[in-house]
Residue, then its C-alpha position, 0 to 999 in steps of 0.5 A: m741640568d742643575i745641581s739637584s738633577i746631577t745629584s739625583n742621577a749620581i745617587l741613582i747610578a751609584n745604586g745601579y739604577c738608570p739616570l733620569s733626563f728630566r727632559s719632559v718636565d715643564s721648567i716652571d713645575y720643576k722650579k716650583a717643586m724646588l722652591i716648595f722643597y727649600e721653603q717648606n721642606s716638603l718633598y711631595a712635589f719633587k717626589q712626584i716629578f721624580i716618579d713621573q720621570f722614572e716611569f718616562a725613562v723606563k717606558e722610553y728607554f727600556 
């Protein structure tokens, strides 16, 4: 788990939401999303990963 995952989970927990594990994310897709964010200032790829992981967490754990 990297600092961005820890930060996003801290924000979720602080606001009463469940944390995400990002365990079903392909590591290359995750790294690409991070690069796109930092280099192009675009949240689209990371946002899609986040939404997919939130749906996964809800389906698997709740």
